[in-house]
Short mmCIF file of the C-alpha atoms (twelve columns), coordinates in Angstrom:
data_MODEL
# 
_entry.id   MODEL 
# 
loop_
_atom_site.group_PDB 
_atom_site.id 
_atom_site.type_symbol 
_atom_site.label_atom_id 
_atom_site.label_alt_id 
_atom_site.label_comp_id 
_atom_site.label_asym_id 
_atom_site.label_seq_id 
_atom_site.Cartn_x 
_atom_site.Cartn_y 
_atom_site.Cartn_z 
_atom_site.pdbx_PDB_model_num 
ATOM 1  C CA . MET A 1  -23.281 20.863 1.756   1 
ATOM 2  C CA . THR A 2  -25.578 22.638 -0.668  1 
ATOM 3  C CA . ALA A 3  -26.823 20.980 -3.827  1 
ATOM 4  C CA . VAL A 4  -24.669 23.333 -5.897  1 
ATOM 5  C CA . ALA A 5  -21.539 22.365 -3.938  1 
ATOM 6  C CA . ALA A 6  -22.403 18.659 -4.209  1 
ATOM 7  C CA . ARG A 7  -22.742 19.028 -8.018  1 
ATOM 8  C CA . LEU A 8  -19.368 20.750 -8.182  1 
ATOM 9  C CA . VAL A 9  -17.736 17.968 -6.224  1 
ATOM 10 C CA . ASP A 10 -19.345 15.370 -8.469  1 
ATOM 11 C CA . GLU A 11 -18.134 17.186 -11.586 1 
ATOM 12 C CA . PHE A 12 -14.686 17.545 -10.065 1 
ATOM 13 C CA . LYS A 13 -14.493 13.780 -9.493  1 
ATOM 14 C CA . ARG A 14 -15.220 13.209 -13.182 1 
ATOM 15 C CA . LEU A 15 -12.148 15.165 -14.271 1 
ATOM 16 C CA . ASP A 16 -8.906  13.398 -15.061 1 
ATOM 17 C CA . PRO A 17 -6.225  13.667 -12.354 1 
ATOM 18 C CA . LEU A 18 -4.267  16.434 -14.073 1 
ATOM 19 C CA . GLU A 19 -7.360  18.576 -14.469 1 
ATOM 20 C CA . GLN A 20 -8.280  17.922 -10.842 1 
ATOM 21 C CA . ARG A 21 -4.893  19.216 -9.718  1 
ATOM 22 C CA . LEU A 22 -5.220  22.324 -11.846 1 
ATOM 23 C CA . VAL A 23 -8.684  23.070 -10.480 1 
ATOM 24 C CA . TRP A 24 -7.530  22.330 -6.956  1 
ATOM 25 C CA . LYS A 25 -4.587  24.695 -7.358  1 
ATOM 26 C CA . GLU A 26 -6.908  27.517 -8.424  1 
ATOM 27 C CA . ILE A 27 -9.267  26.863 -5.491  1 
ATOM 28 C CA . ALA A 28 -6.397  26.645 -3.001  1 
ATOM 29 C CA . GLN A 29 -5.008  29.962 -4.158  1 
ATOM 30 C CA . ALA A 30 -8.455  31.546 -3.957  1 
ATOM 31 C CA . VAL A 31 -9.086  30.454 -0.350  1 
ATOM 32 C CA . ALA A 32 -5.587  30.843 1.130   1 
ATOM 33 C CA . PRO A 33 -5.528  33.276 4.054   1 
ATOM 34 C CA . PRO A 34 -4.386  36.702 2.823   1 
ATOM 35 C CA . ASP A 35 -1.729  37.033 5.534   1 
ATOM 36 C CA . TYR A 36 -0.117  33.774 4.479   1 
ATOM 37 C CA . GLY A 37 1.137   35.122 1.176   1 
ATOM 38 C CA . GLU A 38 1.011   33.447 -2.206  1 
ATOM 39 C CA . LEU A 39 1.490   29.680 -2.150  1 
ATOM 40 C CA . THR A 40 4.449   28.341 -4.155  1 
ATOM 41 C CA . ASP A 41 3.951   25.599 -6.720  1 
ATOM 42 C CA . GLU A 42 5.808   23.237 -4.428  1 
ATOM 43 C CA . GLU A 43 3.473   24.024 -1.517  1 
ATOM 44 C CA . LEU A 44 0.399   23.624 -3.722  1 
ATOM 45 C CA . THR A 45 1.688   20.331 -5.104  1 
ATOM 46 C CA . ALA A 46 2.388   18.966 -1.617  1 
ATOM 47 C CA . ILE A 47 -1.026  20.025 -0.339  1 
ATOM 48 C CA . ALA A 48 -2.728  18.589 -3.434  1 
ATOM 49 C CA . ASP A 49 -0.872  15.288 -3.005  1 
ATOM 50 C CA . GLN A 50 -1.963  15.069 0.640   1 
ATOM 51 C CA . THR A 51 -5.536  15.931 -0.302  1 
ATOM 52 C CA . PHE A 52 -5.739  13.305 -3.034  1 
ATOM 53 C CA . VAL A 53 -4.319  10.632 -0.696  1 
ATOM 54 C CA . LEU A 54 -7.054  11.457 1.843   1 
ATOM 55 C CA . LEU A 55 -9.743  11.455 -0.856  1 
ATOM 56 C CA . ASP A 56 -8.566  8.109  -2.212  1 
ATOM 57 C CA . LYS A 57 -8.649  6.681  1.336   1 
ATOM 58 C CA . GLU A 58 -12.149 8.000  1.936   1 
ATOM 59 C CA . GLU A 59 -13.342 6.559  -1.355  1 
ATOM 60 C CA . ALA A 60 -11.760 3.157  -0.609  1 
ATOM 61 C CA . ASP A 61 -13.309 3.162  2.870   1 
ATOM 62 C CA . ALA A 62 -16.738 4.014  1.474   1 
ATOM 63 C CA . GLN A 63 -16.520 1.242  -1.129  1 
ATOM 64 C CA . SER A 64 -15.541 -1.335 1.478   1 
ATOM 65 C CA . ARG A 65 -18.663 -0.706 3.529   1 
# 
């Protein structure tokens, strides 16, 4: 990961959960494959929920080491 990307991730982690979801939604829409079509709010919410569960698990695992 580049230094710029690492800084973005660090800044993202400093946001409150609602802001994180809003940013994540914008990023998800920007990188979705064009042939998939626009993601619905329900799809984005489900993907965001799964992502944050995984991030929380990674953080908990890192702290337990």
